C-alpha positions as CSV (number, residue, x, y, z in Angstrom):
1,M,-22.2,29.2,16.9
2,A,-19.7,27.3,14.7
3,K,-20.4,23.6,14.1
4,K,-18.1,21.3,16.0
5,L,-16.1,19.1,13.7
6,V,-16.3,15.4,14.5
7,Y,-14.1,12.8,12.8
8,D,-15.4,9.4,11.6
9,K,-15.2,7.2,14.7
10,V,-16.0,4.1,12.7
11,L,-13.0,4.7,10.4
12,F,-10.8,5.6,13.4
13,T,-11.7,2.4,15.3
14,T,-11.1,0.3,12.2
15,I,-7.7,1.8,11.6
16,M,-6.7,1.1,15.3
17,L,-8.0,-2.5,15.0
18,L,-5.8,-3.1,11.9
19,V,-2.8,-1.5,13.6
20,G,-3.3,-3.6,16.7
21,L,-3.7,-6.8,14.7
22,G,-0.6,-5.9,12.7
23,L,1.5,-5.7,15.8
24,V,0.3,-9.1,17.0
25,M,0.9,-10.7,13.6
26,V,4.3,-9.1,13.2
27,Y,5.3,-10.4,16.6
28,S,4.0,-13.9,15.9
29,A,5.3,-14.2,12.3
30,S,8.8,-13.0,13.2
31,A,9.2,-14.9,16.5
32,A,11.1,-17.8,15.1
33,V,13.5,-15.6,13.2
34,A,14.1,-13.4,16.2
35,R,14.8,-16.5,18.4
36,G,17.2,-17.8,15.7
37,R,19.2,-14.6,15.9
38,G,19.5,-15.0,19.7
39,A,17.5,-11.8,20.4
40,A,16.2,-11.5,24.0
41,V,13.5,-9.1,22.8
42,N,11.8,-9.4,19.4
43,P,13.5,-6.6,17.4
44,F,10.7,-6.8,14.7
45,L,8.1,-6.0,17.3
46,I,10.1,-3.2,18.8
47,R,10.6,-1.5,15.5
48,Q,7.0,-2.0,14.4
49,A,5.7,-0.7,17.7
50,A,7.9,2.4,17.3
51,A,6.6,2.9,13.8
52,A,3.0,2.5,15.0
53,A,3.6,5.1,17.8
54,L,5.2,7.6,15.3
55,G,2.4,6.8,12.8
56,F,-0.3,7.5,15.4
57,L,1.3,10.8,16.2
58,V,1.5,11.8,12.5
59,M,-2.1,10.7,12.0
60,A,-3.3,12.7,15.0
61,I,-1.6,15.8,13.7
62,V,-2.7,15.4,10.1
63,M,-6.3,14.8,11.1
64,H,-6.4,18.2,12.8
65,V,-5.0,20.0,9.8
66,D,-7.6,21.2,7.3
67,Y,-7.2,19.1,4.1
68,R,-7.9,22.3,2.1
69,K,-4.4,23.5,2.9
70,L,-3.3,20.9,0.3
71,R,-5.4,22.7,-2.3
72,D,-2.5,25.0,-3.1
73,R,-0.3,24.9,-6.2
74,R,2.8,25.6,-4.1
75,V,2.0,22.7,-1.8
76,V,1.3,20.0,-4.4
77,Y,4.2,21.0,-6.6
78,A,6.5,21.0,-3.5
79,L,5.3,17.5,-2.5
80,V,5.9,16.1,-6.0
81,A,9.3,17.8,-6.4
82,G,10.5,16.6,-3.0
83,V,9.5,13.0,-3.7
84,L,11.0,13.1,-7.1
85,F,14.3,14.3,-5.6
86,L,14.3,11.5,-3.1
87,L,13.4,8.9,-5.7
88,V,16.4,10.1,-7.8
89,A,18.7,10.2,-4.7
90,V,17.8,6.7,-3.6
91,L,19.1,5.3,-6.9
92,F,22.6,6.2,-5.6
93,S,22.1,4.5,-2.2
94,P,23.8,1.2,-1.3
95,Q,22.2,-1.9,-2.8
96,L,20.2,-4.3,-0.7
97,N,19.0,-7.6,-2.2
98,A,19.9,-6.2,-5.7
99,T,17.6,-3.2,-5.2
100,R,18.0,0.4,-4.3
101,R,14.8,1.3,-2.4
102,W,16.0,2.5,1.0
103,F,18.0,5.2,2.7
104,F,19.7,4.1,5.9
105,I,19.9,6.9,8.5
106,A,21.3,6.0,12.0
107,G,20.2,2.4,11.6
108,I,16.7,3.4,10.4
109,S,15.6,2.5,6.9
110,V,13.4,5.0,4.9
111,Q,11.6,4.0,1.7
112,P,11.0,7.0,-0.5
113,S,8.6,5.1,-2.8
114,E,6.1,5.1,0.0
115,L,6.1,8.9,0.1
116,S,5.1,8.9,-3.6
117,K,1.6,7.9,-2.5
118,L,1.3,11.1,-0.4
119,A,2.4,13.2,-3.3
120,L,0.4,11.7,-6.3
121,V,-3.1,11.7,-4.9
122,P,-3.1,15.4,-3.7
123,F,-1.6,16.4,-7.1
124,L,-4.2,14.6,-9.1
125,A,-7.0,15.9,-6.8
126,Y,-5.7,19.4,-7.3
127,F,-5.8,19.3,-11.1
128,I,-9.2,17.5,-11.2
129,D,-10.6,20.2,-8.9
130,R,-9.2,23.0,-11.1
131,R,-10.8,21.6,-14.2
132,K,-13.6,19.4,-12.8
133,D,-15.7,20.0,-15.9
134,A,-12.9,19.3,-18.3
135,V,-11.3,16.1,-17.0
136,N,-10.8,14.9,-20.6
137,S,-8.8,18.0,-21.5
138,R,-5.1,18.3,-21.9
139,D,-5.0,20.6,-18.9
140,V,-5.7,17.6,-16.7
141,L,-4.5,14.6,-18.7
142,W,-1.0,15.9,-19.5
143,P,0.0,16.8,-15.9
144,A,-1.5,13.6,-14.6
145,A,0.3,11.5,-17.2
146,I,3.7,13.3,-16.8
147,V,3.8,13.2,-13.0
148,T,2.4,9.7,-12.7
149,G,4.9,8.5,-15.3
150,L,7.9,10.2,-13.6
151,L,7.0,8.7,-10.2
152,A,6.3,5.3,-11.6
153,G,9.3,5.3,-13.9
154,L,11.8,6.2,-11.1
155,I,10.3,3.5,-8.9
156,L,10.7,1.0,-11.7
157,L,14.4,1.8,-11.7
158,Q,14.8,0.7,-8.1
159,P,13.3,-1.8,-9.2
160,D,9.8,-2.0,-7.7
161,L,7.1,-3.0,-10.2
162,G,4.4,-3.5,-7.6
163,T,4.4,0.1,-6.3
164,A,4.7,1.5,-9.8
165,V,1.6,-0.5,-10.9
166,L,-0.3,0.7,-7.8
167,L,0.4,4.3,-8.6
168,V,-0.6,4.0,-12.2
169,S,-3.8,2.1,-11.2
170,T,-4.7,4.7,-8.6
171,A,-4.2,7.6,-11.1
172,G,-6.4,5.8,-13.7
173,L,-9.1,5.1,-11.1
174,M,-9.1,8.7,-9.8
175,L,-9.5,10.1,-13.4
176,F,-12.2,7.5,-14.1
177,L,-14.2,8.5,-11.0
178,A,-13.8,12.1,-12.1
179,G,-15.5,11.4,-15.4
180,L,-12.7,10.2,-17.8
181,S,-14.1,9.2,-21.2
182,W,-14.2,5.5,-21.9
183,R,-12.1,6.0,-25.1
184,F,-9.3,7.3,-22.9
185,V,-9.8,4.5,-20.4
186,L,-9.5,1.9,-23.2
187,A,-6.6,3.7,-24.9
188,G,-4.8,3.8,-21.5
189,A,-5.4,0.1,-20.9
190,A,-4.3,-0.8,-24.5
191,T,-1.1,1.0,-23.8
192,A,-0.4,-0.1,-20.3
193,L,-1.0,-3.9,-20.7
194,P,1.7,-4.4,-23.4
195,V,4.1,-2.3,-21.4
196,L,3.4,-4.3,-18.3
197,Y,3.9,-7.5,-20.3
198,L,7.3,-6.3,-21.5
199,L,8.3,-5.2,-18.0
200,V,7.6,-8.7,-16.8
201,I,8.9,-10.8,-19.7
202,S,12.1,-8.8,-20.2
203,V,13.3,-9.3,-16.6
204,P,14.4,-12.9,-15.7
205,Y,13.2,-13.0,-12.1
206,R,9.8,-11.5,-13.0
207,R,9.4,-13.9,-15.8
208,A,10.3,-16.8,-13.4
209,R,7.6,-15.5,-11.0
210,L,5.0,-15.4,-13.7
211,F,5.7,-18.9,-14.8
212,A,5.8,-20.1,-11.2
213,F,2.4,-18.4,-10.7
214,L,1.0,-20.3,-13.6
215,E,2.4,-23.7,-12.6
216,P,4.1,-23.5,-9.1
217,E,4.2,-27.3,-8.8
218,R,6.7,-27.5,-11.7
219,D,9.4,-25.9,-9.5
220,P,8.2,-26.3,-5.9
221,L,11.7,-25.8,-4.4
222,G,12.7,-22.9,-6.7
223,A,10.5,-20.2,-8.3
224,G,7.3,-21.7,-7.1
225,F,8.5,-22.2,-3.5
226,Q,6.9,-19.0,-2.0
227,A,3.5,-19.6,-3.7
228,M,3.4,-23.2,-2.6
229,Q,4.4,-22.5,1.0
230,S,1.9,-19.6,1.2
231,L,-0.9,-21.9,0.0
232,I,0.1,-24.5,2.5
233,A,-0.2,-21.9,5.3
234,V,-3.6,-20.7,4.1
235,G,-4.9,-24.2,3.8
236,S,-3.6,-25.4,7.1
237,G,-5.6,-22.8,9.0
238,G,-9.0,-24.4,8.3
239,L,-12.0,-22.5,9.6
240,F,-10.7,-21.2,12.9
241,G,-7.0,-21.5,12.6
242,L,-4.2,-23.1,14.6
243,G,-4.3,-20.3,17.2
244,P,-2.2,-17.2,17.7
245,G,1.5,-18.0,17.7
246,N,1.0,-21.6,16.5
247,S,1.9,-21.2,12.8
248,L,4.2,-23.9,11.4
249,Q,5.0,-22.2,8.1
250,K,6.7,-19.3,9.8
251,L,9.3,-21.8,11.1
252,Y,11.6,-21.1,8.1
253,F,9.3,-22.6,5.5
254,L,7.5,-19.5,4.3
255,P,10.0,-16.7,3.3
256,H,9.3,-13.2,4.8
257,P,6.3,-14.3,6.9
258,E,6.3,-11.0,8.8
259,S,6.1,-8.8,5.7
260,D,5.1,-9.8,2.2
261,F,3.3,-13.0,3.3
262,V,1.8,-11.9,6.7
263,Y,-1.7,-12.6,5.4
264,A,-0.8,-16.2,4.9
265,I,0.1,-16.4,8.6
266,V,-3.1,-14.6,9.5
267,A,-5.0,-17.3,7.6
268,E,-3.0,-20.1,9.2
269,E,-3.3,-18.9,12.8
270,L,-6.8,-17.3,12.7
271,G,-8.3,-19.4,10.0
272,L,-10.8,-18.5,7.3
273,V,-12.8,-16.5,9.9
274,G,-9.8,-14.3,10.8
275,A,-8.7,-14.0,7.1
276,L,-12.2,-12.8,6.1
277,A,-12.4,-10.5,9.1
278,V,-9.2,-8.7,7.8
279,V,-10.9,-8.4,4.4
280,A,-14.0,-7.0,6.1
281,L,-11.9,-4.4,8.0
282,F,-10.4,-3.2,4.7
283,G,-13.9,-3.1,3.3
284,V,-14.9,-0.8,6.1
285,V,-12.0,1.5,5.3
286,L,-13.1,1.6,1.7
287,W,-16.7,2.3,2.7
288,R,-15.9,5.1,5.1
289,G,-13.3,6.6,2.8
290,L,-15.7,6.7,-0.1
291,R,-18.4,8.0,2.2
292,A,-16.2,10.8,3.5
293,G,-15.4,11.8,-0.1
294,W,-19.0,11.7,-1.2
295,R,-20.0,13.9,1.7
296,S,-17.1,16.3,1.3
297,P,-18.2,19.9,0.6
298,D,-15.9,20.3,-2.4
299,P,-14.5,18.2,-5.3
300,F,-10.9,18.4,-4.0
301,G,-11.8,16.7,-0.7
302,R,-13.9,14.2,-2.6
303,Y,-11.1,13.0,-4.9
304,L,-8.5,13.2,-2.1
305,A,-10.6,10.8,0.0
306,W,-11.5,8.6,-2.9
307,G,-7.9,8.5,-4.1
308,F,-6.4,7.6,-0.7
309,S,-9.1,5.0,0.2
310,T,-9.0,3.2,-3.1
311,M,-5.2,3.2,-3.2
312,L,-5.1,1.7,0.3
313,V,-7.6,-1.1,-0.5
314,M,-6.1,-1.8,-3.9
315,Q,-2.7,-2.4,-2.2
316,A,-4.3,-4.7,0.3
317,L,-6.1,-6.7,-2.4
318,I,-2.8,-7.1,-4.4
319,N,-1.0,-8.4,-1.3
320,I,-3.9,-10.7,-0.3
321,S,-4.1,-12.0,-3.9
322,V,-0.4,-12.8,-3.9
323,A,-0.8,-14.7,-0.6
324,I,-3.6,-16.9,-2.0
325,A,-1.9,-17.3,-5.4
326,L,-4.3,-15.2,-7.4
327,L,-1.4,-13.0,-8.6
328,P,2.3,-13.6,-9.1
329,T,4.6,-12.8,-6.2
330,K,5.2,-9.1,-5.6
331,G,7.1,-7.3,-2.9
332,I,4.2,-5.1,-1.9
333,P,3.2,-4.9,1.8
334,L,-0.2,-5.4,3.4
335,P,-1.2,-2.0,4.8
336,F,-1.2,-1.9,8.6
337,L,-0.2,-5.6,9.0
338,S,3.1,-6.1,7.2
339,Y,6.4,-5.4,8.9
340,G,7.8,-2.1,7.7
341,G,8.1,1.3,9.3
342,S,7.9,3.5,6.2
343,S,4.8,1.8,5.0
344,L,3.0,2.0,8.3
345,V,3.8,5.6,9.0
346,V,2.7,6.7,5.5
347,T,-0.4,4.6,5.6
348,M,-1.4,6.2,8.9
349,A,-0.6,9.7,7.5
350,L,-3.0,9.2,4.6
351,C,-5.6,7.9,7.1
352,G,-5.1,11.2,8.9
353,V,-6.2,12.9,5.7
354,L,-9.2,10.7,5.4
355,L,-10.2,11.4,9.0
356,N,-9.9,15.1,8.4
357,V,-12.0,15.0,5.2
358,S,-14.6,13.0,7.2
359,Q,-15.1,16.0,9.6
360,H,-16.2,18.4,6.8
361,D,-19.5,16.9,5.7
């Protein structure tokens, strides 16, 4: 009798807790803005709930599709080619806030850079699986470098430095976990760090963010405004917070409280206890994702699960670090919690892959 496949219920429950908390926090953080626009019903909550429903449907479908179907040259190349096409096409879309990151279809915005996450990890897992005993060979390193470079380069043109850094970091970590030699790790770091420095210093607004990060009090009403207001929100929460819906910083003090700085609102309303609980939930996602990969019956599933879970948690750590002023300001969402349909649907899709891998131990 065939073994009945059972998904990881701990991981599934954690995902649903994060999605539910995200809906509550988006509603709370956006309430003042929605009222200011004269909306009878909070449009941020409506859109986020719709994205959550679509994301749940996508996750439910993906978790029942054998992940090994992705271990096909035609599939991984099609994913990469499709995403590259969209990343080129979006560069010709209308500008929004001096960026070209979104397609607008029937009033719905779609962010192609989010899809790059679903393309890069399966591609790298495929090549690592093919040459698992020769990760340091050209057969693995050249395809990994070219595809990662193309995806990150096109995303930088939008511009979106945060997502580009996330993709490069994920690729490097996946190769390291697969056994990449330390000399390649050090060579990659020696190349990437000066490039990152130039990308920051050569662009005025990024340079201003860096200096504001180092000394936000020097320009508290300008470049350092977001960092200062975020820290005020985090510090105001104390141990147990001001209570759900009682944030003061969301009242037009903290910019984008429902998206980039939603973690600051979590800390203000739910306190240190709530903020640490969110970190703990992401810790569970990492634990169960790594566990699913470790118990996978093949290397492809292992690196697929490790890639998606580490990418997800790295993104969360970057966002949280920005909110508590450990990193310069970046426009990168907190998975599950930040307002944004593309991010939520893609995040739940990759969670569907993790849940599917968890069934095959």
